[in-house]
N, C-alpha and C positions, 0 to 999 in steps of 0.2 A: 361265475366270477365274473365281476364285473366292471368297474368303470377304466377307461385311459381318456386322458385329456389329447389334445393337441389341435375311432375306427372303433343273422350268421347260418353260417350254414355248412354243419359239417352233417353226414346222415349217419346210423349207428353203423354202419358199415366201413364208412369214410374217413380218415382223419379230417382235419381243417382245410388239407389241398386236397382234400379227394374228389370234394368236389368244383375246383376252380375254376375257374371261367375261358369263356372263349378267345380268342386272340383278337389282332387287329384285322377288320374286317378292309383286306386292299382291296375291295371291288373297283371294277372300273367300267362306267357305261360304255353300254354298247353305243357303234354310231348311230343318230336317230333323222332318217330323214325331214325334212320340211323345216320349217321354222323353229321348232323345237331343237332343234342342234344347235343353235346359237344359243340355248339356255342351258347346255351342260358343255362339259371340259371332258376330253378323255382322262384318265385315269384319278378322275376329282375320288379322293378318300373321305369317308362320312366319318369317319373318326377323329381326323385332322380337322376336318371343318367344325366338330362338335369344340374341339379344343380351342380352337380360335374364337368362336362365337361365344364360349363358356369362360373364357378369360377376359374378352370385353366385357362382358355383361360384369364381371366382377370390378372392373376397371370403372367402367359405367356407374354404377352403384354406390362407389365412395368408399369399396372395404381397400383396409389396408390389411395384406396380408404380412406385413415384416414385421409387426407388434403385435399389441394385446390382443388385437380386433382377430387373429389367426382364425380362431376356433370360428367363427362367425363367417369369414369366408369359404373354411370349407364347409361347414353347413349349409350354405348359399352355393354353392357345387352342386352338392348331393340331392337340394332343390331340383337344381337344373336337370338332372337325371331320373326325377321320377317320371314313370310310365316309360322305362326304357323295362324292356324283356330284361328276364332273368335268363340263365343257359349256363348249365353245370358243365364241370367235365375238362372245359377249354384248355387249361394249361395241359391237362394229360394227350390232346389229339396229336401231337406228335408222332407220341408214340404208337397208337392206334395203326399210323401212317407209316411204321416201319422205322421211326426215328431211335437213334439210342441214348440212354438216360444218362450217357456219360457228356453228350452236348445236347443240352438241354438250350433251346431259342425264348428268346423273351417275347412273352406273348404280350399284347397291348392291345385294348379295345375302350373306347368310350361307347360303345354303341351295342351290348352285352354287358350285363354284370352277374357275378353271384354275390354271397355277401361282403366276404373279403375285398375282392378285388372293386368292390362299389366304394370299400374305405377307403384303398390304396389310392382309387383314380381320383376321388375327392381333396384328398390331400393331397399328391402331386398336381391338380390343376390350382389350387390355391399357392402351391408354391411356384410353380409356373408363372401365374398371374404377377409376383414381385416383380418392380420394374417396368418400363415401356415400353422394350423394343416385343416388335413381333413373337409371340408366342412359338416355339419351336417344336418341332415333335420330339427331336431328337432330347429335349430339355424334359418332356413329360418322361421320356422312355428311361432317364436315367434317375428320375426320384422314382419309378416304380421300381428298378432293379435296386436302389439302394433300401428299401421299405421290404421287399421280399426274400432277398438274400443275404444270408449270414456274413456279415462284416459289408456287407453294400457289394459283394463281389460272386457273381453267377459263375460258377465253375460244375453245372451240370447239376442234375435231379438233386443228390443229396446237400448241394447248397442252400437250395430252397429251404426257408422254415416253415415248415411242416404242422408245428404244433403252435399254436396260438400264445400259448404263452411265451415259447421261446419268440414268436413275435414280436412281442412285448418286451422280453428283456434285453432280446439286442438294439430294436430301437432306442431303448430306452439308455441301453451303454453308451451309444453315439449320439445322443442329444437331439432324436428325433421327437420324441415326446417323452409325457412324466408319467408314473406311475401312480395310481392313486388308491389302489386295492387299502394297503394299510390306513394309510390317511382316512380314508374311511368304515374305518373299522372292521375290514378283511380280517378273516381266520385265516392261518397257514394249511394248504392245502399238499399234504406230503406225499401222497402216491405216487408210483413210481408209471412215467408214461412209456407204455410199450405195447400201443394199440396197434400200430403201423406193422410191426415184426410177429406180432400175433397175430396179424389177421394178413398175413402175405400174397396170399390168392386174392386180394382185394385189390390190391396196388399190379398193376402191368410191370412199372418198374423194377419192382423188388422182384421177378423172374433173373433178373442178372445178377447172380453171387456178389458183385464187387458191390455193386449198388445197396444189395440188401443188406453186408457188411457196414457200410457207410451208414446207412438208418440206423442199426442198430446200436452202432457204437455212437451216433448220437445220443439215441435214446438213451444210454448209460452215463454220457455225458449231462443230461441233463437233469439227476439223479442230486436230490440236494438243491437246485434251482431253488430261490423262494417264490411260491406262489400265494396270492393270498385272497379269498374268493370272501364277498361280501353279503351275507346271508338273505336269502329271497326276505325272511320278516323283519330285516333289519331299513330295507329298500323304503320304505314308508318315510323314514324318520330320517334319513340321510339325501332325499330326493332335492331340497331345497339346495343343496352343495352341488347339484349337477347342473351345468352349463349346458348351452345348443353349442354341436360341432365335440361333447367329449365322446370318446369311443366308447362302447359299450360289447364288455366282452362274455357272453353265456354260457356257465359254467354246468358242465353235467357230471353225473354219477355215475356214467359208462365206465366199467374198468379200464383203465388203462389210457385214458382222454382224458384231455383238458378242456377243451372248450366245441362247442358244436353251432354256436353263431355268433357273429359279430356286427354291430350296428351302430349309430349314432345314436345319441342323446337329441331330442330335438324338443324347443318350446314354440308351442305356437302364438299368436298374438294375444293370448288370453294369458299366457306365460303356465299355459297347460304341459306337462313334460311327458311328451310322446315317444314312440320310437319312428327312426327312420333308416331303413333297409332294404335289400334285395330278398323277399322271402322267397324260400324253395316253392311254398305253396302259394298261390295267387299269381305267380308271373311276371309281376311287372316289380319297379323300384317303388313305394308308395311310403306315407306317414302311416303309422298304425292309427285306430279309430279309438283302441284302449292307453290310457296313459302307461307308463312303465311300472309301475309297482301293479297295474292289474297286468299287464302283459305278463311278468316275472308271474307273477302268482296261477295263472290259467293253467287247467287242469292238464292239459294237454303239452305243459313247458315241461319235459322232464328233463331235471336239474335241481340244485342246491343254493345256486345263489349267480353273483354275475361280479366283475371287474372293469374299473374304466381306466382310463389312459389320457391324456391330454396331446393332441398333436401339436408340434411346435413350430415358429415361424423357422423359416432361413436364415443365416445368419447372413446382415448384411458384406461383410470383411472376413474373408478366411471363410474356410469348410467346415460342416458340422464336423464332431468327432466320429 
């Protein structure tokens, strides 16, 4: 599937969220003797520092994330993340530490990304940049929570939007993005999504019977939800309609799974359409050397097409639906 306007990376073993990423790096500097001590402060958080820096950059460079330029603000935030390390499975670290899937913490980071958390973070930074007040980490957290969890409400592992097609549909239903799949000539993908329940041992949270039942019920509930995939061969013909900041969701033919990678469409200074993403291979956030049509057509790119979404700016008055 391909295009959203407004957000890869799933292994064959795991769903979209199976690779998801590292949480907030609440690192604190140790006391440093001598003159260097004056250059540091206790409890300095590199993630919060990045939020302040990136929001300041968006504002100083004249981006207005509140209107039609929202996509440009999103892709600028993503550009600022270039070179940031890729790290997988960080949303699951609390489970490895003995946590319960019934109580999932909100994992946040601007210093480590996988494909989906990069998409979420860039959109959240652009949303926080609206207005003139000092950017608050709590505001960033709320924006992430609204995108990552069903209905914007976090209530355990089962409330997370594990399948990217549901991430799209849920966000679209609440006005957070616009699905362009059908508009760009996408064809229906009616395959049932069962990957998680059929690969229970690949997901530590599913060792808990109640959580497994939640996930299986969620998968059954997704049956019949429209998904439109833009075939690989048609992407060159619709490339001119794709804008910087559009979210790319790369579909797969893996049975029971919908999407294996998420990224941003990126137009360079020559207006060449490329991909800005956090790749599993390569290790850092990057812009591809290949064009989007070349990227999708690569022999090693297992899949049958893509779908796109457009992230939307937050409303100035009232809340999004």
